[in-house]
N, C-alpha and C positions, 0 to 999 in steps of 0.2 A: 457472314461475310468474313474473308480472311483479314487478319490484322497486320499481315505482312505481304508485300509483293516481291516476287522473285524475278531476277533477271540473270540470264546466263551469258557471259562474255568470255571469249577465249577459253572456253571449257570450264570456267569457274562460275559458280552460282552465288549471287549476292542477294541479301534480303533488305528491303526498305519498308519503313512503317507506312501504314495506310491511315490517313487523317480523314475523319468524317465531320462535316459541318453540322450545325444544328438543324438544317433543312435537308440533311441527307446527302449533300454534295460530297463526293469522294475524291481524294487526292493522294498521290504517292509522294512521300517526302523524300526527294532525291538530293537533299542538301549535302550528303556525304559522297555522292556518286563519283565526282571527279577525284576526290582524295583517295577513294578506295579502289577505283578501277582505271583512272586515267581517261575515262570517257566523259563527254558532256552530252546533253540532249540538244537537238536542233529543232526549233519551233518558230518558223518565220511568222512575224507579227504577234507572237506570244498568244496565239489563239487557244492553246492548250496548257498554258503555263500559269500557275498561281504565284504571284509575286509576294503575297502576304496573306495573313489571316486577319479578317476585319469583321467588326460587329455593327457596321453602319448601314449598309444597304444590301438587300437581297433581290436578285433577279432570277426568274425562271423564264428564259426566252421562248421555250417550246410552249409553255402554258400562258404566256403573256402576263406574267406576274411581276410587279414591282412593289417593294415594301421599304419604307424608311424605318429603321430600328424596329422592324416587326409589324408596323402599322401599314395596311394596304394603301396605296396611293389614292385609290378611289375614296377611301374613308377620309383621308386628309384633305382631299380636294373638296369634299362635301362639308366638312366640319371645322377645318383648321384654316390658317392663313400663313403667309410667307414667314413672318418673323417668329411666330410660334413654332413653325416647322423647322426653321433654322436652329432654334434653341434645341429642339428634339434631336436633330442631327449632331449638333455639337456636343451635347451632354448626355444623350442616351435616354432621357425621359422628357415627357411634356412638362412644362414649367407650372408651378402653382402661381397664384396671383402675385405673391411677393416677388418670386423669382422673375416672373415676366415683367413686372414693373421696373425692377432693377435693370434687367437686360435692355428694355426699351429706353430707359433714361440714359443708360450708358451709350447706346447708339445715337441718341439725340445729341448728347454732349460732344460726340466725336465727329459730327458731320462737317464742321469747318475744316478746310485744309489751311496750312500755313500760308499767310498772305504772300510771302516771297516766292511761293510756287507759281504764282501768276506770271512771273518772269519766264518760266519754262514754256508756258503756253504761247507766250509772245514770240518765241523763237521758231515756231513751226509755220510753214507756209499755209496759206488759207485753205488750200485743197488737200491738206494732209488727211489721210484716212484715220477715222476715229480710233480704230484698233491700234494703229501705230502710236498714236498719242497715249492711249490708255496703257499700253504695255510699258512704255518708257516712264511715264509719270508715276504709275504705281510702284515701279522699281525705285524711282527717285524718292519715294516716301522714306526710304531708309536713311537718306541724308538729313531729313528734317525730324525724324522720329527714331533716333538711334536705338538699336536693340542690343541688350546685354548678351554675353555669351551664355550665361547660365540664367535661364528664365524661371521665375517662380510663378505660382498660379495668378497672382495679381498682374504680372507682366503679360501673361497670356490673355487675360481679360482685356487689357488695353489694346493689344494687337488685334484681337478678334473684332472689337468694337471699331477700331480705326479702319480696318480693311473693309468690313461689311458696310460701314456708313460712308467712308470717304470715296469709295469707288463710284458711288452715285454722283457725288459732287464733281469728281474728276470727269466723269462721262458727260455731265451736263455742261461743265465749263468748256470742254473740248468741242461740243456741239455749238455752243454760243459763239465761240471764237471762229468756228468754221463758216458761220453765216454772218459774221460781222456785227453781232448784237452784244449789248452789255451783259455781263455776267449777273445772274440772279442767285443770291446767296441762300443757303438753306435756312429754314425756319423751325424753331423748336415747337411751334404751335401746330405743326402738321405731322401726320404719321408718315411712316417710311415711304410708301408708294406715292402718296399725295405730295410729299415733299419733293420727291424726284420729278414728278410731272410738272410741278410748279417751277422748279429750277430750269426744266427743259423749255417750257412753252410760255411762261409769263415774260413780260418785259416792262420797262418803266412807263410805257405808254399804253399797255394793254394788260389787264388782269386776265388770268387764266381761270376759266370756269371749270372746276373739277366735276367730271361726270362720274357718278358712282359706278356705272356699268364699265366704263373704261378703267377706273381704279381697280375694280374687281377682276377684270380680265388680265391686267398687267400683274396684279398680285398673284393670280393663278399661274401665269406664265413663269414668274419667278419661282413659285412653289414647285412646279413640275420640272424646272431646270435645276433644282437645288443640288441633286446628287444623282449619279448613275453608275455606281460601282467603279471598277478599275478601267474607265475609259481613257482615251489618249491623254487628255489634259490632266486628269486626276493622277494617272500614272506618272506624268511629267512632274507634277507637284511632289509626289512621293520620291521620284528619282532625284530631283534637285534638293529636296528637303533632307534626303538621307545623308547628304554631305555636311549637314548642319549649316547650310547657306543661310544668309539673311532671309527672313520670312517674306519681306517685301519683294526681294528678287525672286524667291520661290514662286510667289503668286504671279509675278510678272512672267515667269516661264510658263505657268499654266495658261495665262491669257494668250501667249504666243502660240501655244499648241492648239488652243481653241479656235484661233483665227482661220485655220485651214478649212477649205470648202468641203472636205470630207468629214468635218467635225462640226464646229459651231457655225460655219458659213453655209450650211445646207439649206436653211430656210430662205436665205437670200436667193439661192439658185431656184427654189420653187417659185418664188415671185417672178423671177426673170423668165421662167418657163411659161407661167400663166400669162404674163404680159406678151410673150411671143405668140401664143395661141390667139390671144385677143386681137393683137395688132395685125396679124396676118390673116385674121378671119378664118383660121383653120378649125374645122370641126374637131371636137375631142376624139371622135371615133377615128378620123383620118390621122390624127396625131398618134394615137395608140397603134394604129396599123403601121405607121412609119417606124415606131420603136420596135415593133415585132420583126421588122425587116432590117434591123440594125442601123437605122437612120436617126438615132437619138437615144435619149435615156429619160425614163419617167422619174423625175426628181421627187424626193419625198416618199418614195416607196422602197421597202426593204430596210433591213437593219442588221448590223454585225451580230447582235445578240438575239433580237426577237425574230423567231420563226413563226410567229402568230401576230395578231393585231397588237400593235404597241398600245399598252393601256393608257398612256398619256395622250395618244391621238384621239381616243374615244372621248376623253374629258374635254380636250381643247376643241374638238369638232362641235360639241354642244355649246361651248362658249361662242364659237363663230356664229352659230345659228342665232343666238340671242343678241349678240352685239351687232351683227350686220343687218338685223331687221330694224334697227333704230333709224329714225329719219336722218338723212344726210350721211349715213355710214354704209348704206347698201353698196356692194361692190360686185360687178358682174363677174369678176374673177372667181368669186366664191361659187357661183353657179357652174363655172367651168371646172373648178376643183371637184365639186360634187359629181359632175358628169364623168370626169376621168375616173373617180373612185368607183362609181357604179359600173362602168365598163370593165375596169381592171379586175374587180372582185367577182366578175362572172366569166372571166377569160382564163382558160386553163394555162395559157402561156405564163401568166403571173402567179396563179395559184400553185402550179406545179413547182415553181421556183420559190415559193413561200414569200412572195413580194406583196406585203400588205402596207397600208399607209402608216408612216411613222409620225412622230410629233412635229417634225419640220413641215409636213405637208400642209398643216393648218396654222401653225404658230405665226408664220410670216403675215398671213392675212389679218390676224388679230393686231399685230404690231403696226401694220400699215393703217388699219382702221383707227388705231389710237393716235395716229398722226406722226409716227416715227419714220424718218427716211430710211431707205433700204440699207445704207452703209452703217446705220446704228444697230442693226439687228443683232450682230454678234457681240456688240458691246452690252446690249441688254442681256444676252445669254450669260455673259461673264458676271454681270451683277447678280443674277440668280444663282450662278454656280459657286460663287465665293464661299457660302456656308459649307458646301460639301468639300471643297478644297481644304478649308480650314479644319473641318472635322477630321479629315484623313491626315493632315499634317499633325494635328494634336494627338490622334490615336497613335501615329507612328512614333512621335516623340516619347510617349509613355510606354511603348512596347519594349520590353527588355531584350527581345530578339532582333530588334532593328539593327541593321548594319548598312554601310554604304553600298548602294546598288552598283553592281559591276557585272553586266552580262558578258558572256563569253561569245566566241565566234568560231566558225570552221573556216580556216584560212584556205583560199583557193588561188593565191597569187604565185609568182615565180618562186622556185626554190633558190637556195643561196647561189649568187653569181658575183662576179668581180666587177669592180668599177672600171669603166673604159674611158680613157682620156678623150677630150673633145676632138683632137686631131685624128683619132683613130676610129671615130664613130662613122657609120654609114649615113 
């Protein structure tokens, strides 16, 4: 393979180095292109542009491969759990017993938010969307937990623990406020997921009975959500972080990007689609036929990166089977989802377009079965994604090649023209 790529512009040939990743990915380093030629590249949506070199997550969309720090997602789903996987993403290796205990203790001690922050929640109307609350309150952490301009490793550890732990508390408080119930404070006696479920669903007049299967399902949802390479929200975190903005504002920016229905809000749209099929008594076959006639969209199918089966979807589908078989949790929408999948995976219309189920197709069913309202789905995604965002922020901070992000554009507006006084305008 050549170690240089050649490009000829205006009769002159330029050479640029070829960068090869550890998994064989190839990139042409055009960092000097504009300075040397006056040209830039145009790549709408950055589908062919590498913004950084990273050692955190590897994806091969054609083969349906996802690995965190080299470990296949299937292996982590089988053998690991969210907090251990978060440590792996953050620091590059699985923790030993002492490291894990220290990490867990730090998260536990960071779970409370400053009591005066409760005044912020009081200012929102009852119907405020939980993502609106989460975005602004996470950014507000900067006012209660000031961040130094020059961070040392100890400062980083405090920030990581605060954000990973306190985002759960903020999410639970926002939910309790939205339904008019008293806030349930975190407990150091409970583990990460159990603690969050208790804050969400316990009350002064009703204890919450932790179901091990629900705990496992939510832990797995967080694990599968923890990172996904340079997606929209992670790229937003890197973009905002490159300016050396306050880390709480940076994560708030990531949450805002995640809010979009084309990103973190997709599983909510799947539930709404399944509810529509159920409520209108439309057969899955008829619904699929309507989609093929451009009368709708099959939500939860297809992915910007995966052109094969999303490996996370296979894992979460199995969780759906086990969770929704439990007494009281059976959901007819799961049967609708299975039928839709069966029809689509036999239909050349979808296969030729490489439209396979993605993680959102099943994750909403799990969250619904666990008792979460639909408007909390993207909030839960954010809780799971925080370790990935922080891992990328941390990697970027320690990369000597990091510079403030500043994409270029190809201007297509008017050329120079004169100002016309208002009395002379048509």
